[in-house]
C-alpha positions as a printed Julia matrix, in Angstrom:
255×3 Matrix{Float64}:
 -49.61   -0.81  -13.81
 -45.86   -0.67  -14.38
 -43.91   -3.59  -12.95
 -41.15   -2.73  -10.5
 -37.8    -3.48  -12.13
 -35.49   -5.83  -10.29
 -32.7    -3.86   -8.64
 -29.4    -4.96   -7.21
 -27.52   -2.69   -4.81
 -23.89   -3.59   -4.33
 -22.01   -3.15   -1.06
 -19.93    0.02   -0.79
 -16.24   -0.8    -0.47
 -13.05    1.14    0.23
 -11.16    2.82   -2.57
  -7.57    1.68   -2.93
  -4.93    3.74   -1.14
  -1.34    2.87   -2.01
  -2.09    1.24   -5.36
  -3.65    4.57   -6.36
  -0.87    6.59   -4.7
   1.82    5.14   -6.97
   3.28    1.93   -5.51
   5.39    0.15   -8.1
   4.01   -3.23   -9.28
   6.53   -5.92  -10.26
   4.74   -8.98  -11.67
   5.4   -12.32  -13.36
   8.14  -13.18  -10.86
   9.68  -16.62  -10.5
  11.71  -17.76   -7.5
  12.77  -15.66   -4.52
  13.69  -12.03   -5.2
  17.04  -10.75   -3.84
  17.43   -7.12   -2.78
  21.1    -6.08   -2.82
  21.74   -2.65   -1.3
  24.76   -0.4    -0.95
  25.15    0.52    2.73
  28.12    2.87    2.34
  29.78    5.1    -0.24
  33.35    5.85   -1.34
  35.19    8.56    0.54
  36.98   11.5    -1.04
  39.89   13.57    0.21
  42.93   15.64   -0.79
  46.53   14.5    -0.47
  49.93   16.0    -0.99
  51.84   15.45   -4.21
  52.92   11.83   -4.8
  50.56   10.62   -2.07
  47.86    8.08   -2.96
  44.22    8.68   -1.98
  42.88    6.75    1.0
  41.29    3.46    0.04
  37.56    3.03    0.62
  35.11    0.26   -0.22
  31.39    0.11   -0.81
  29.65   -2.28    1.6
  26.63   -4.31    0.49
  23.74   -6.01    2.25
  21.34   -8.6     0.87
  17.76   -9.48    1.73
  15.6   -12.1     0.02
  11.85  -11.82   -0.57
   9.76  -14.97   -0.95
   6.08  -15.09   -1.97
   3.41  -14.85    0.75
   0.12  -16.6    -0.02
  -3.27  -14.93    0.46
  -6.77  -15.49   -0.81
 -10.55  -15.34   -0.43
 -13.21  -18.04   -0.78
 -17.0   -18.05   -1.07
 -19.79  -20.53   -1.76
 -22.89  -19.65   -3.78
 -25.92  -21.72   -2.84
 -28.14  -23.35   -5.48
 -31.11  -21.37   -4.17
 -29.3   -18.08   -4.76
 -28.19  -19.2    -8.21
 -31.72  -20.02   -9.38
 -33.39  -17.01   -7.74
 -31.22  -14.16   -9.01
 -30.08  -13.55  -12.59
 -27.54  -11.05  -11.21
 -25.69  -13.35   -8.83
 -23.61  -16.14  -10.24
 -20.09  -17.33  -10.89
 -19.05  -14.19  -12.84
 -20.38  -11.96  -10.05
 -18.49  -14.01   -7.42
 -15.28  -13.83   -9.44
 -15.54  -10.04   -9.67
 -16.32   -9.66   -5.98
 -13.47  -11.9    -4.89
 -11.05  -10.11   -7.21
 -12.04   -6.82   -5.56
 -11.51   -8.34   -2.11
  -8.03   -9.52   -3.13
  -7.1    -6.08   -4.5
  -8.22   -4.38   -1.29
  -6.38   -7.01    0.74
  -3.19   -6.37   -1.22
  -3.56   -2.62   -0.72
  -4.23   -2.98    3.03
  -1.26   -5.32    3.43
   1.08   -2.73    1.91
   0.27   -0.54    4.92
  -0.44   -3.01    7.71
   1.08   -6.4     6.86
   2.34   -7.9    10.14
   5.17  -10.08    8.82
   5.41  -13.83    9.36
   2.95  -15.48    7.0
   2.04  -11.97    5.82
   4.3    -9.47    4.06
   5.81   -6.81    6.29
   3.81   -3.63    5.69
   4.95   -0.02    5.97
   3.71    0.4     9.56
   5.89   -2.55   10.69
   8.92   -1.68    8.59
  12.31   -1.2    10.26
  14.21    1.97    9.36
  11.38    4.27    8.3
  11.72    7.98    9.08
  10.63    8.62   12.71
   7.97   11.28   12.17
   6.27   12.92   15.17
   2.53   12.16   15.37
   1.49   13.55   18.75
   0.33   17.15   18.41
   0.92   16.97   14.67
   1.17   20.45   13.15
   2.75   22.31   10.25
   6.21   22.16   11.82
   5.93   18.38   12.25
   4.87   18.01    8.59
   7.79   20.16    7.45
  10.2    18.2     9.66
   9.12   14.94    8.01
   9.44   16.36    4.51
  12.81   18.0     5.16
  14.14   15.06    7.19
  13.63   12.72    4.24
  15.25   15.26    1.91
  18.19   15.57    4.33
  18.66   11.8     4.11
  18.89   12.12    0.29
  15.82    9.87    0.14
  13.33   12.11   -1.69
  13.45   10.23   -4.97
  10.41   10.49   -7.22
   6.98   11.94   -6.5
   5.95   12.17   -2.82
   2.5    12.42   -1.25
   0.61   11.92    1.99
  -1.92    9.09    2.44
  -4.53    9.08    5.2
  -8.13    8.35    6.17
 -10.84   10.88    5.12
 -11.64   11.56    8.8
  -8.01   12.37    9.51
  -7.85   14.46    6.33
 -10.79   16.48    7.66
  -8.97   17.08   10.93
  -5.94   18.36    9.01
  -8.16   20.58    6.84
  -9.73   22.08    9.99
  -6.43   22.65   11.78
  -5.36   26.31   11.44
  -1.67   27.01   10.98
  -2.06   29.83   13.5
  -5.16   30.36   15.62
  -5.82   33.92   14.43
  -5.57   33.42   10.67
  -7.83   31.32    8.35
  -5.0    29.32    6.76
  -5.13   25.59    7.41
  -2.59   22.77    7.61
  -4.18   21.0     4.61
  -5.78   23.31    2.05
  -8.92   22.88   -0.07
  -6.84   21.37   -2.89
  -5.64   18.6    -0.54
  -2.1    19.96   -0.42
  -0.07   19.9     2.79
   3.31   21.68    2.96
   3.5    21.5    -0.82
   2.73   17.79   -1.21
  -0.6    16.17   -2.27
  -2.73   14.35    0.29
  -4.7    11.27   -0.81
  -7.63    9.76    1.12
  -8.89    6.2     1.53
 -10.83    4.27    4.15
  -8.21    1.56    3.78
  -6.17    3.64    6.23
  -6.98    3.48    9.95
  -8.39    6.72   11.39
  -5.54    8.71   12.9
  -2.83    7.17   10.72
  -0.88    9.36    8.3
   1.72    8.04    5.84
   4.18   10.06    3.76
   6.55    8.79    1.13
   7.64    8.31   -2.44
   5.55    5.29   -3.27
   7.47    4.28   -6.4
  10.16    3.29   -3.87
   7.75    0.63   -2.53
   7.39   -2.46   -4.7
   4.43   -4.82   -4.79
   5.93   -8.15   -5.84
   3.59  -10.58   -7.61
   4.33  -14.18   -8.51
   2.16  -15.46  -11.35
  -1.27  -13.86  -11.49
  -4.38  -13.53   -9.35
  -5.98  -16.97   -9.67
  -9.79  -16.84   -9.64
 -11.53  -20.16  -10.27
 -14.75  -22.04   -9.47
 -15.08  -25.55   -8.07
 -18.58  -26.94   -8.78
 -17.53  -30.23   -7.12
 -16.65  -28.72   -3.73
 -18.09  -29.64   -0.34
 -21.53  -28.29   -1.37
 -21.67  -30.2    -4.66
 -24.41  -32.59   -3.49
 -26.64  -29.61   -2.62
 -25.95  -27.82   -5.93
 -23.65  -25.16   -4.48
 -20.61  -23.7    -6.25
 -17.4   -22.61   -4.49
 -15.28  -19.83   -5.95
 -11.81  -18.86   -4.73
  -9.25  -16.15   -5.47
  -5.58  -16.55   -4.57
  -2.46  -14.41   -4.81
   1.27  -14.87   -4.17
   2.78  -11.52   -3.19
   5.24   -9.61   -1.04
   6.14   -5.99   -0.32
   9.69   -4.75   -0.87
  10.75   -1.2     0.06
  14.1    -0.23   -1.39
  14.71    2.74    0.92
  12.66    2.62    4.17
  14.11    6.03    5.11
  11.97    7.47    2.28
   8.78    6.5     4.19
   7.27    8.18    7.27
């Protein structure tokens, strides 16, 4: 008889959303990061001969971004270590690293502020898109509203949940014609639509993601502690930690 090979089936996890959509990563930071922004522009006008132009100044604002600390921790029991050749410290490191990456990605969208970074959904000053009864006109209004604010800088795309993407793909532009709000190539009003279960069902984001910056201090620290609280029983603890924040240069470029 043929022996049954040992198999190991890993848990299915979400694909990354904003890190795949094009968020800018700024790493190896030290100290707090200042964001200095122009909040006005010079004025221009015509004057009669021998008359000086009107004086105008550029006004600045400043915001400072400090690191926010996040992490994940697990303990591998001695029994699990001696029973499975597939589960060990290297496996735990890889799993925790994946959890941190998904946590970073989720925080870009839904960080609540305070001890967490402020994510896009809690950001002040984003473009006020209409969600109720969302249709082609609402999608165009968001796209054109951001253009009208001179904020369409870089490559723009939509980001949503696969369930919501399906709703958009089944929504006809007009009831009597088989043309849909999101087409089979995942394009909506001329912009790509990306899908990830990181996004809550019913949520739809639009923006130029290179305008959003993931700030990283140091590196993702993944290390084992064989002398943790379970040392006497032969357990090993493994942790992963990150110092990060989210900085959006132009919130008006996000809907």
